[in-house]
C-alpha positions in Angstrom: 74.0 102.7 107.7 74.5 103.3 111.7 74.1 99.2 112.1 77.0 98.7 109.4 79.3 101.1 111.2 78.2 99.3 114.6 79.1 96.2 113.1 82.2 97.4 111.7 83.4 98.4 114.9 82.1 95.1 116.9 84.1 93.1 114.4 87.2 91.3 115.7 90.3 90.4 113.4 92.8 87.6 113.4 96.4 88.5 113.2 96.3 87.2 109.5 93.2 89.3 108.7 94.6 92.6 110.2 97.8 92.2 108.2 95.8 91.6 105.3 93.3 94.6 105.8 96.4 96.6 106.6 98.5 95.5 104.1 101.5 94.6 106.3 102.7 91.1 107.6 101.7 89.3 110.9 105.2 89.7 112.0 104.7 93.5 111.9 101.5 93.6 113.7 103.0 91.2 116.3 106.1 93.4 116.5 103.9 96.5 117.7 102.2 94.3 120.2 105.9 93.5 121.5 106.4 97.3 121.8 103.4 98.0 123.8 101.3 99.9 120.8 98.4 97.5 120.4 96.9 95.1 123.0 94.8 92.5 121.3 92.3 90.6 123.4 92.3 86.6 123.5 89.4 84.1 122.5 90.9 81.2 123.9 94.3 80.9 122.6 93.9 83.2 119.8 94.6 86.9 119.7 91.8 89.0 118.2 92.1 92.6 117.0 89.3 95.1 117.4 88.4 98.0 115.6 90.5 100.1 118.0 93.6 98.0 117.5 93.0 98.3 113.9 92.6 102.0 114.2 95.7 102.3 116.4 97.7 100.3 113.7 96.5 102.7 110.6 97.9 105.4 113.0 101.0 103.9 113.9 101.7 103.0 110.1 101.1 106.7 109.2 103.0 107.8 111.5 106.0 105.7 110.6 105.5 106.5 106.9 105.8 110.2 108.2 109.0 109.6 109.9 108.0 109.3 113.4 109.9 107.2 116.0 108.1 104.4 117.8 108.6 106.3 121.1 106.9 109.5 119.5 104.1 107.6 118.4 103.7 105.6 121.5 103.3 109.2 123.2 100.5 110.2 121.1 98.8 107.0 121.6 99.1 107.2 125.3 98.0 110.6 125.3 94.8 109.7 123.8 93.8 108.0 126.9 94.8 110.8 129.2 92.4 113.6 127.9 89.2 112.8 126.7 88.9 115.9 124.9 92.2 114.6 123.1 93.5 118.4 123.3 96.9 117.3 124.8 97.3 114.7 122.2 96.7 117.1 119.3 98.8 119.9 120.7 101.7 117.2 121.2 101.0 116.2 117.5 101.0 119.7 116.2 104.4 120.3 118.0 105.7 117.0 117.0 104.5 117.9 113.5 106.3 121.1 113.2 109.6 119.6 114.5 109.3 117.1 111.7 108.7 119.5 109.1 111.7 121.5 110.4 114.0 118.8 110.2 112.3 117.4 106.9 113.4 121.5 105.4 116.8 121.0 106.6 117.5 117.5 105.1 115.8 118.9 101.6 118.0 121.9 101.9 121.3 119.7 102.5 120.0 117.3 99.7 119.9 120.5 97.3 123.2 121.8 98.3 124.4 118.3 97.6 122.7 118.2 94.4 124.2 121.7 93.2 127.7 120.2 94.0 127.3 117.0 92.0 125.9 118.9 88.9 129.2 121.4 89.3 131.6 118.1 89.6 129.7 116.5 86.7 129.7 119.6 84.4 133.7 119.9 85.3 134.0 116.1 84.5 132.0 116.4 81.3 134.3 119.5 80.2 137.7 117.9 81.2 136.4 114.5 78.8 135.7 117.1 76.2 139.1 118.2 76.1 140.8 115.2 75.8 141.5 113.4 72.6 139.0 110.9 71.4 136.1 112.5 73.0 
């Protein structure tokens, strides 16, 4: 199992292979590269992506899916290299996660208020229609 894991850690991916593995486009990978979030190596004129870039891309995609900005994601990734114990990164992630939860709860409350209002308008509209001739 260790040899398989080691082989996986050492595997290099082309942009197409990495895109396929992650279910995204090669253009998306190049976008994140342009933003400095990943740094592929070169073999001749070809970009190659290591297990590290693949793992970083998975974190980037997860962060985007959770609503974090690219700047926030970059900060988390940059902290990984600063603190070998990853405490700073973990604390920053905890703070950002709590902030995101708070924002989402406020959005949820706003959506619930809007839905309540729309349901009230719907009920009023149905009542008006029911009182009109031909209903």
